N, C-alpha and C positions, 0 to 999 in steps of 0.2 A: 504493500500500500504506500502511495506517495505521502510525503509529509503534509499534514494538515496546514491550511493556510494560516491559522492562528499561530502555529509554531514557526512558520517561515517568517512571519512579521514580528515575532517576539525578539526583544533585545535583553531578555533575562540573562543574568550572569555575565553581562558585557558592560564595559565602561567606556563612555564617550566623552570626548572634549568638544565643547561648543564655544566658539569665540563670538564676541559681540552678543552675548547671551542676555543682557539685561533688559532688552526691549525689542519690539518689532519682530522680524523674522527669527532672530536668535532666540527670543523668549518662546516663540511658538514651537521652535525645534526642541528646545529643552523640555517643554511641557509634553509634547508627543512622545519624546524618548523616555521620559519618566513613566508615562502611561504604559509604554511598551515594556517596562521592567528594567531599563538601563540604570546603572549608577552613572553619576554625572560629575564632570569637572568643568565648571563654568568660568569663562574668562570675559572680563570687560573692564574698562577704566572706571566705570560707575559702580563703586563698591556698595553704595546704598541700594541701587537697583538690584544688584546681585543678592543682597541680603533679603530683600522683599521677595524676590523670585524663589529663593531657597525655602522660605517659609511657605510659599504657595505650593511648592512641590512636595511638602511633607506628607500630604494625603496619599501619595503614591508609594510611600515607603522606600523611596530610593535613597541611596547614600550620595549626598550632594556636597561637594566642596567648592568653594568660591575663591577666585584668584583675581584681584584687582591690580592691573598694571597696564601700561601703554604698549599695545601690540606693535607699535611702530619702532620700538626700541629693541634692537637685536640682543643686547645684553640682558634686558628684562625677560626676553623669551628664553634665553639660556638658563637664567636663574629659575624660571618657572619649571623647566624640564628637570632640573636638579631636584626641585621640591617634590615632584610627583614621580620620581624615579621608581618607587616601589609599587606604583599603581598599575603600570603597564597597560594603559588604555588601548583598546583595540579598534576604536573608531575616532576619526578626527573630522570635525566639521568646521571648515574655514569660512565663517560667515562674516566676521568683522570687516567693516569697510566704511568709507566716507563717500558722500555724493555731493561734491562741491561744484558750483558754477563759477567759471572765471573766463573772461574773454581771452582768446588765444594770444592776441598781441600784448596782453597784460601779464602773461605767464612769466614767472622768474624761476630761477633755479631752486630756491628754497621752497617755494610753493609746490613745484612739480615733485621735488624729492619727498615732501610730506605726503602727497597723494600716493606716490609709488611705494613708500615705506609702509603705509597702512594697507593699501589695496592689493599690492603684489608681493613686495619683498617679505612681508610678514607671513604670507601664505607659503612662500618658498622655504623660509626658515622653520616654520611649524612642520611642514611636510618632511623636511630633512631630519629634524629631531625625531619625529614620529617613526620614520622608516628605520633610522638608526636604532631606536629603542626596541623595534620588533623585527629586526632583520631575519630572524629565524622562524618567527611565528606568522608573519604577514599581518594584514589588517585592512581596514576600509577607510578611504579618504573621499570626502565629498567637498568640492570647492564651489563657491558661489560666483558665477559670472554675471553677465548682464546682456540684455538685448542690444544695448548701445555698442557693444563690442562687435556685433554682427551686422546691425543695421542702424547706424547713428541717426537719431531723430531730433534730439534737443540741441540747441545751439550752445556754444561756450562750454562744451564738455569733452574736448579733444583729449585732455589730460586724463579724464576718467575712463574714456573709451580705451585709451592706450593701456591703462593699468589692467583693465579687464580682458583685453586681448592677450596680455601676458599670462593671466590666470588660465585662460583656455589653452594656450600653448603648453604651459607647465603641466596641466592636467593630462594632456595627451602624451607628453614626453614621459611622465612618471608611469602612466599606464603601460606604455611600451617597455620601459626599462625595468619595471619591478613586478609586472604581472606574473611572471614565472616564479617569482619568489613569494607569491601568495598575497600580493597587494591588489585590491580592486580600487581603482581611482576614476572617479567620474565627476561631472560638473552639472549643476542645475543652472539654468539661464532664466532668472525671473524677469517678468515684464513689469508693468505698472502695478505696484502693490501699495495698498493703503497702510501707511505707517505714520508715526508721529512726525518723522522728517518730511514726508510728502504732504501731510496736512499743513505743516508749518510753511512749506514753500507755496502752497496754494493760498494760504492766508496772506502771506507777504505780497504775492502777485496782485491780489485784490487791493490790499491796503496801500500799496505804492503805485497802483494803476499801471502795472507792468503789462501793457497790452500785448507785447511780443510773447511773453511767457503764457499769458492767458490764451492767446491764439494757438500756441503750440499745444497746450493742454487740450484745447477743443479739438484740434486736428488729430491728436493722439487718440482721443476717445472715439472719434468718427472712424478711425482705422480698425478698431477692435471688433472682431467678429462676434465676441460674446457681449459687447456693449457695456462692459463695466470693468472697473479695476479689480484686482485680486486681493484676497485676504492673506495675511502672513501664514495662517494655518494651511492654506492651500499649497504653499511652498514647503512647509514643514512635512506634510504628508508624503510628498514625493521624495524628500530627503530621507524620511523613515524607510520607504521602500528600497531606495538605493543602498541604505546602510544595513539592510537585513538580508537574510538568505533568499528572500524572494527575488533578489537581483544577482544571484550567484554567477550568472553568465553575462553580466553587463559590465563592459570594460572600455574605458577611454571615450565614453560618449558624452554628448552635450544634450541635456533634456530641457527644452524650453517649457516653462510654465508661465505663459504669457497671454492667455486669453485669445490666442490665435494671431497675435500681432505680426510675428515673422512670416506667417503664411498669407497675410492679406496683401 
């Protein structure tokens, strides 16, 4: 008899790292993983947000540890891996990121480096440490890309798109290089998702009468075959599937969860 679907989707007796876990998509991922039985190692700069989430996850009975540090700091990443050396997490979800607008002609080296450190280089260093820690056991990595890396839509986002293109390339390279060593590496490509950040951007566009941004938002919505923005939990569900044995033969793939944006 084939393995029941409930067992395939279970993360019981597994430990997962989720970065950017205090809010938005990261919080949704942590919640679904806890529901699936995983123990969690949650990472975010916002320690207060992590503490609130940890209390919320108590109802699932998961072992949850929180680690507040700046994911853009390579030294902080190294220290983090030293702190969890005895945990040997088998799942890594690289969700942390920033979504900043800046005109291309106004970009400077410091700003670009900040975006790359958060969105790309942190993913690289986290993956490197994860693979080193489980070189003999293998594991699961899910990285978070963006539709902007495949089909740029919003203006003043070249730096962001560049960072997410790097995440896609890294995902495919690691899948190729470490698949035979037991590592499954995939990426989810979110579309327009309702989060605190996107709500704030919408409010700012209205309050400052930023008609360009309002026009882009309108055009974006018109392009969506489903006719609506997504919920963070809709991303979390797909990441749960990719992290479980339900996706045992899925490798090096990019899975859009975008309401059909890329197909329209």
